C-alpha positions as a printed Julia matrix, in Angstrom:
88×3 Matrix{Float64}:
  79.26   99.47  82.39
  82.67   97.8   82.05
  82.96   94.08  81.5
  85.1    92.29  84.06
  88.33   90.8   82.84
  88.46   87.02  83.24
  90.47   86.07  86.29
  93.66   84.19  85.48
  94.5    81.49  88.01
  97.53   82.17  90.2
  99.26   78.96  89.05
  99.1    80.17  85.43
 100.52   83.58  86.38
 103.32   81.84  88.28
 104.09   79.7   85.21
 104.22   82.81  83.0
 106.64   84.47  85.44
 108.72   81.29  85.52
 109.11   81.05  81.72
 110.11   84.71  81.39
 113.46   83.84  83.02
 115.94   82.54  80.45
 117.72   80.54  83.16
 114.66   78.24  83.21
 115.23   77.26  79.57
 117.57   74.9   77.75
 118.19   73.59  74.24
 118.6    69.86  73.6
 119.96   68.31  70.41
 117.7    65.48  69.25
 118.91   62.29  67.49
 117.47   63.58  64.19
 119.72   66.67  64.37
 116.97   69.09  65.32
 117.11   71.23  68.45
 114.36   71.18  71.04
 113.64   74.03  73.42
 112.56   73.07  76.91
 111.69   74.93  80.08
 112.12   73.68  83.58
 108.9    72.45  85.22
 107.64   75.03  87.68
 107.15   72.64  90.59
 109.92   70.15  89.82
 113.23   71.55  88.64
 114.47   68.08  87.63
 111.75   67.82  84.97
 111.81   69.63  81.62
 108.84   70.43  79.38
 109.45   70.4   75.63
 108.14   73.45  73.78
 109.41   73.75  70.21
 111.76   72.14  67.71
 114.01   74.04  65.33
 116.55   73.13  62.66
 119.37   75.25  64.11
 120.57   76.13  67.58
 120.23   79.8   66.63
 116.62   79.22  65.64
 116.0    77.43  68.93
 117.44   80.31  70.95
 115.39   82.8   68.95
 112.27   80.73  69.74
 113.12   80.89  73.45
 113.61   84.65  73.26
 110.29   85.02  71.45
 108.53   82.89  74.06
 109.99   85.0   76.86
 108.76   88.2   75.19
 105.33   86.65  74.6
 104.88   85.78  78.29
 106.21   89.15  79.42
 103.49   90.79  77.31
 100.84   88.51  78.84
 102.0    89.53  82.32
 101.88   93.19  81.37
  98.3    92.87  80.11
  97.05   91.38  83.37
  98.46   94.34  85.28
  95.64   96.31  83.72
  95.67   99.92  82.64
  97.99  102.4   84.3
  97.32  106.06  84.86
  99.65  108.15  82.74
  98.18  111.57  83.42
  95.56  113.11  85.69
  93.9   116.53  85.52
  92.61  118.91  88.19
């Protein structure tokens, strides 16, 4: 008997899809010289959600790219298994 996968709420899936688009991200320089990565709020594009802080702008962009890849993998997992070969 297979165990059922936990159901992920639709609003969470929509957030994951949202943060996989780099156009929904930005980098802000803070007064202390660090750089903060932020993504646009899903339901309010005038609001930004802070995610990480890095010492360099390159580090901040790399953090964004890593976050995008992380959420793409999460979306792939919820698709479930795919048939790659069948036999007759």
